[in-house]
C-alpha positions as CSV (number, residue, x, y, z in Angstrom):
1,M,-3.1,-69.7,-137.1
2,I,0.3,-69.0,-138.5
3,V,-1.2,-66.9,-141.1
4,A,-3.0,-64.7,-138.7
5,V,0.2,-64.3,-136.4
6,T,2.1,-63.5,-139.7
7,S,-0.5,-60.9,-140.8
8,I,-0.5,-59.1,-137.5
9,I,3.1,-59.1,-137.2
10,T,3.4,-57.7,-140.6
11,F,0.7,-55.0,-140.0
12,I,2.6,-53.9,-136.7
13,I,5.9,-53.6,-138.6
14,G,4.2,-51.5,-141.4
15,L,2.6,-49.3,-138.9
16,C,5.8,-48.5,-137.1
17,L,7.8,-48.2,-140.4
18,G,5.0,-45.6,-141.7
19,F,5.1,-43.9,-138.2
20,F,8.8,-43.4,-138.5
21,I,8.8,-42.2,-142.2
22,V,6.0,-39.6,-141.6
23,T,7.8,-38.4,-138.4
24,K,11.0,-38.1,-140.2
25,S,9.7,-36.2,-143.0
26,F,7.9,-33.7,-140.9
27,D,11.0,-33.0,-138.8
28,N,13.1,-32.5,-142.1
29,Q,10.9,-29.6,-143.3
30,D,12.1,-25.7,-143.1
31,W,9.6,-24.8,-140.2
32,T,9.5,-21.3,-138.8
33,M,7.7,-20.2,-135.7
34,L,6.1,-16.5,-136.0
35,R,4.7,-14.6,-133.2
36,W,2.5,-11.4,-133.5
37,N,4.3,-8.1,-132.9
38,K,2.2,-5.2,-132.1
39,G,4.9,-2.7,-133.0
40,C,4.7,-3.6,-136.7
41,L,1.4,-5.0,-136.9
42,G,2.6,-8.4,-138.3
43,Y,4.1,-11.5,-137.6
44,R,8.0,-11.9,-136.9
45,A,10.1,-14.9,-136.7
46,V,10.8,-16.1,-133.0
47,S,14.3,-16.5,-132.2
48,F,15.7,-19.6,-130.3
49,G,15.6,-19.3,-126.7
50,S,12.6,-16.9,-126.7
51,R,9.7,-17.8,-124.3
52,L,6.1,-18.1,-125.8
53,M,3.5,-17.3,-123.3
54,R,-0.2,-18.4,-123.1
55,G,-2.2,-15.8,-125.1
56,D,0.6,-15.2,-127.8
57,K,-0.7,-15.3,-131.4
58,V,1.8,-18.0,-132.9
59,I,1.8,-19.3,-136.3
60,M,4.0,-22.3,-137.4
61,A,5.1,-21.7,-141.0
62,L,6.8,-23.8,-143.7
63,H,9.0,-22.3,-146.2
64,L,8.4,-23.4,-149.7
65,D,10.6,-23.0,-152.6
66,T,8.6,-21.4,-155.4
67,A,11.3,-22.0,-158.0
68,S,9.6,-25.4,-158.5
69,F,6.3,-24.0,-159.3
70,P,5.2,-23.9,-162.9
71,D,5.1,-20.8,-164.8
72,E,1.3,-20.4,-164.9
73,G,1.5,-20.3,-161.0
74,V,-0.4,-22.5,-158.5
75,T,-3.9,-22.0,-157.7
76,Y,-4.7,-21.9,-153.9
77,D,-8.2,-23.3,-153.2
78,V,-10.1,-24.7,-150.3
79,D,-9.3,-28.6,-151.2
């Protein structure tokens, strides 16, 4: 009985700790919101305080530091 309770408590603590780590790692990334701009036929960064409306074409983008890529480059594929 004690083993079962200890296992459940350990599982819950691990689950909460994992959720906390994933949330913090997601929030600490350099995310940018982009909205379709008909004037330039491309996506533009959305400034803070802008109102996004239903039907807007919006992309959430992540800035990647390409300086850490290998010299031969990185292949983008479906995986």
